[in-house]
Structure formats: structure tokens, C-alpha cells
C-alpha positions, 0 to 999 in steps of 0.5 A: 519497518521490514527489510524490503526492496519495495515502497509499500507492503500490504497485508489483509485480514478479514476486517481490514488491510494493513499498509506499511510505507517502507521508504521515507518518500512512501511515508510522505506520499501516504500521509499526503494521500490520506490527508493525515486522517488514518491512525497508524499503529507504529509504522503501519496503517489500517485501511478499510477494504473499500479504499485499498483498491484506490490506494494501491492504484494511486501508489502504482500511478505515482511509480511506487512498488508494492508487495503483498503475500511475498508477491509483486502487485502490478496492474494487468493489461485490463487494468486490474490489480494482480499479484505476480 
């Protein structure tokens, strides 16, 4: 687990996104949201690109904070996910 002030850290590569739940509450929510069906790699989970948008929206809807590439992920006034 990294030393971050966020609930989730998200990174991407050409094949998939990796999600790190950084807090106990985030880990519990993530397991419930994914119904325990995602395989973890230590403390991270691989998520296909087609699911990451819904996952991040769900995180934000539940009041979690997300970081990606050293920036904060938020929802714009148009409802799009953006990095600030």
C-alpha cells in the first residue's frame, strides 16, 4: 500500500487499469462492488478499461477520493471524469 491521502489510486497501461484501494473502507467497498470476482495482485486489482469509468463514478458517488498520475480525479460540471 502506498502512502497516500486518497481512498483509491488508479493507474493505466495499454491493456488494463490497476486499482489500489488505499483504506480499509475503500477495500471493503471495492470487494462489495466487484462482488469479489476480481483477482488481486497483492494489494492491487486489474480492471478492464470497459469497466473503469463506471467503477470510478461509483467511487465518487460513494464519497471516495481518487488519484491518477499524481492528480485528483473529479467529475466535471458536465459529468465527465477529469484530472485536476
